[in-house]
C-alpha positions, 0 to 999 in steps of 0.5 A: 528503522524499527518499523522497517524491521517489524514490517520485514519480520511480519512479512517473513512470518506470513511467508512461513505460515503460508509455506507450512499450510499444504492446502494453501495456494501461493501466487506471486505476481506484479501489479501497478496502476494509478494513485489519486493522492492528497495530504489531509491537514488540520490547518485551515491556512494550508490547502493541498490539491490532489496529485495523480501519480502511479504505483507499481510493485510485487505481491504474494498471495497465500490463499486458504479457501476463502481467506487470503494474506497478501503482502506487497512491496510497492513504489508509490508516488503520493502527496499533493500537487504542492508537495510530491512524496514518493514512498516504498510501501509495504501493505499486508492485507487480509482478503476475504473472498466472496464469490467468483473471485470478488473480495474485500480487503483490509490491513496495515501499510508501512511506508518509507519515504524515498523522495519529497520535492516541492517545485523541484526543491528537495524538502525531505527534511520537512517530512518524517521518514516513515508513514503508517496507513490502513488499507481498505478495498475491494478486488476481483481476481480473474484467473491470472488477473487481479483488479483492485480499488483501495483506499489508504488512510494515513494514520500517523502524521507525516509533517516533521516541521510544523504544528499542523497535523498532516496525513496521507490519503491515497485512492489506488486503482490497480491491475495485477498479473499472477506470474505463477501459482503453487498449490491448489 
């Protein structure tokens, strides 16, 4: 729960800083796309095949010339072909704009497990309720559209039941649409 409070507090600080900066432009939009996910494990005995899933949610982009802060709230279907894990993720990305809307992005992501199943059986008790990842990616903002490719590398163990180290790994392709923009 402390990670959730930290995530919300960080999001509120980002929003307040963005609103205070008059030269900033603030966009709010929706996004969605495909996930190519797996669970990385230290165990030789465990083998996890990748899972193709999806994600969708909302974003806020506060852009200050070439630098932007972009918090998001995303529902994400992750895990593996064996263990299907669904999360509510809150990435907080720092985006650096190069030229013509092209950008590189990085930042932490805080995830909260909403569902875990294997073969239709609830296995949520086997996994930790939260996850922390680092998101690294690139994107292209074209007027109202945003196209992103991002890799989320899990840095915390998600397995609550075993001795093996297990972490989320998710590659995301997404498209977003800016609903409205305030400022420059």
